[in-house]
N, C-alpha and C positions, 0 to 999 in steps of 0.2 A: 437671443432678446423675445421680449413678451410680446405677443399679439392679445390681445382681450376679443372675443366676440360674442355678438348679440342679438338671438336669432327673430325673428318675425312673427306674421300672422301664421298660423297651423301647429302652433309648437304648445299650443294652450294643453289643460287636462282637469279634470274634477279634482281639487285637492290641491292643486297646486299656489307654493309660497306658504303653507299654512306650517311647515316646518321652520323655515327661514323667521317666520312671526312669532313662533314659539320660542326659538332660541336667540333671534338677536336683538335688544332692544333697541338698538339704531334701525335697523329694518320694520320691528314693529309701527317704530312714529313715524314710516313712510305709509304705513299700511294705511295708520287713523288717519294720517293728513290728508290721503288718498280720498276717504270715504267723505270728508269733509268738502273737501275740491270741489268732487264729482257732484255730489249732493245726494249720492245712493250709497251702499254699502258694499263696495265692488270686492272688499274683502273676505264677505259670508258669500257672496257668488263665488269666488273666485276657491273656496275653501270648501262649499258646499253643492254649489250649483251644477248642474243638470249639463251634460255633454252641449245638449242646444242651445240652452244658457248662454253660454261659451261663446258658441259657435256665432253666435249678433256680431258684427265689425263693431259695435258702438261698445260691447263689453270687451271684444277680444284685445283690440289694440292695448287697451289703457290696462287691461289685465298682463299681457307680456309682457310690456313696456315695465310696470308695477314693480312684476315678479325681478326682471332683470336689476334695474337700479336699484333693488332691495339687496340684489344677492352682492353685487359690488359695493355697497355700502357694510352690510357684516363681514367682508374679509378686512374693511381697516386700511391699515398700516401695507397689508399683504395686497392692497390692491394697488402696482406701482407698474402702469400699462406703458411701454415704451411706443405700442401703435396700437389703436383700434380702429374695428368697422363694424357695420350691423347690417343683418339682410331685409330690406326691405323699411317695415315700420322699426326694424330692430336701429336702425342708424340715429331715430332719436334716442334710444336708450344711450348708443354709445355716445352723444355730444353731450349729456348731463354725466356720465360716469366719466369723461375728458373734462368737466369744467366749462362747456360753450353754453350748455343752456343753464339755470339752476331747477332744481324737482320740479317746484309748482309751476316755471315755463313750462317745461317744458311737456307735463301731465295734460296742461291747458291746452298745448298746439297738439298734442297724440288725440287730445278728443275732438276738437276740431277738426282734425283730419279724417279721424272715423266718421263723423257724423256727416263731413262733405262724401268722403267715399261713397256712404250709406244712397244718400240722398242723388248720387250719379250713377248707382248702381240702381236703382229704383226706374230712373228714368230712360235710359238704354240697356234694354235685357243684352247680357253680355257674360262672357264666362272665361275659363282657363283650361286647360289641359297640358300633362307633362308628357312629352316626347322622349321616350327611351331607346338610345340605339343607333343615334345620327348624329354624325357630325354638328357644329354650331351652322357650316355654312350651308349643307344640305338644308336643317329648320330653316334656314332665311331664306334658303330657295322656295323653298313649299310657301312659306307666307308671302315671296314676293311677288309669288303667282295667285294670289286672291285676295283682293281687297277685303279689309275691315279686320285682316287678323297679324300680327305681329311676335317675334320674339319678345319675350317679357324679363323670364328670368332665367341667364346661365349659370345654372346650379352647381354642374360639376361635369367635365367632362362625357358626353353620352346624354347628359340627361338637362332639356332644353325645355320653360313651361312656355307655350304660345297664350296670345291671348287676344281677346277682340270679340266682338258681336255672336250673338249663341251659334248664329248659322256660319258664319265665316270658321271657328274653330271648329264646329263638323267636319264642314269640309276638307278642312287644314289637317284633321287626327285622319281621313283617308286616303288623302292625296301622300301623307308620310309613310304611313304601311304601306301603300305602292311603291315608295323611294327606297324600302327593308326596315323602316325602323320594326324594333323588336315590338313595342308597345306604344299606344297614345293613346292615353287616361285624360280620361276628363275628371277634374277637380271641384271636389264640394266646399267652393266658393262662393262670395255673396255676386260676384261678377268679375268683371275685365281689368282687373288691378294693373298698373304699367301699361298702358295701353293709350292709344285718344281717346278711348270710353270715358276716361276720369278727367278731361278739359275741365270740365264745372266743376271739379275738386279739385282740382290744382289750380282755378282764378280765387276760389273762397280760400285755401291754405295759405293762397300767396298771401291774402290782406291778414291773415293770422300773423303766419311768421312775421310780415315787414313791421308789425305794431310789438314786435318780441327782442329784447337784448340780448345779443352773440356776444360771447365774449372769447377769447383764443384760448385754445385749449392746450392742454397740459402736454400734449403729444402727437403726434400728426393724426387725422383722422382719415380713413379711404374710403372715398365716398361713392356709391352704387353709380353714379353715372358714370362716370370716366375711371373708375379704376384706380385713381393717384391721391397720393396724401398731400392733405389741405391742412394748413392751420391758418391761415384768415377769414374771420369770421362772416366777410363778405359774399367772398367766394362760396363758403360752407351754405350761407343763405340758398344763392344763388342752385347751388347745386343741388341745395336741401326741396326748394320748390319744384326743379325740372324733375324730381326723380318721380313725380307721381303718372308723369306719363313716358318716363324712359325707362329705359330696361337694367332691370338689376344685373351687373355685370359681377357676378360673383367670383365665379373661374377668376377674373382674370384680377380681382381684388388679391385672392388670395395670393397666384404667383405674383404679385407686386409685392408685397408683405414677404414673402418668401425671396423674395430677389433682393431687396431692402434689409435684409438680416433675419424675421421674425424665425424662431427657433422654436417655440412653444406656443400652442395655439389654447387659449384658455375659453372657454365658452360659459358665459353668465347671463340663466334664464331659466326657464321650464325646457325639458330635453335636452336631449343631443343630437340634432339633428345637424345642426352646422361643422360638430366635431364630425361626423361622417362624412360628409360633403368635404369638408378640408384634408382627411386622410386620402380621399380619392384624387383630390385635386395637387396637392404636393405629396405625392407618394413618390420614394423614392426609388 
C-alpha cells in the first residue's frame, strides 16, 4: 500500500515550484489560479523571492500548500493514494489531494490560517525549539514542570519540538539539557505554533472552516491530532480546528500507517524533510 505525505512550514526554498510550473500544464493552471485567488503573485515570490520573503507565515503557508497540491496534480493518474497525511499545514494539502476540499477552498483556508497565526504571533511573543536526544516522555516531563510550554511536534524518535512563550521555551531548553538532551535548538519561526498561544488563531480558523464544504475523502486521512485514519467529513473538520493548539503526532501517524499496511511513502511538496523522518520512524 502507498501513503502520500505532505510537508509543512519550513520546507520552503527560493525557486520552489518553478520546475513543476514549466513541465506540467495542470500544475501551471493551479499556480495561475492561486495568483488570482490571493490577489498577489505568489508564484513570482516562490520562483524568485528571497528566503526572507518566503519566511513570512502569510507567504510560506500558501506557497508550501500550492507546491504540494501542484505536485499531486502533476502526477495525474499516478496519484493513487491508499492513505494520506500531512505535517501541520501539510494536512490541508493532504485534504485537497484526497478530494475533501477543492483547490480554491483549500487555498482560502490556508491563507486564513496563515493570517490568523501571524496575528496570534504578534499578540503573544512566542517561539519553538527542537529538543534532540530525549524520549517523548522525558520532553513531556520537562514541559509539565514549566508553565507556558508544551510538546508541539513529535517528529521522530529523539526529536520533539516544544512550543510556547519565549521565556518558557528558553527555560525548557535549559532543563532539557540538564535532563540529558544532546541539543535544544531555538527555531527560526514566527511564533509558538501548536500550543495554547494559538488560541485566538484557532477561533478565527474555526469560523472559516465552518463556512467551507468538506467531502468524504477518496482514502483515509491520518490526522495530526490523534494519529488515526478518518473518512468522516465532520470528524476531519473537528480535528483540523483542534490542530492549531494541539501537538502534531507525526511519529504516531507514521507508525499507524505502517501498522495499517503502508509499504511505500511518497512525499509531495518542497524538500524531503518528511522522507527523512519516515525513514527514522519506520526503520526496520
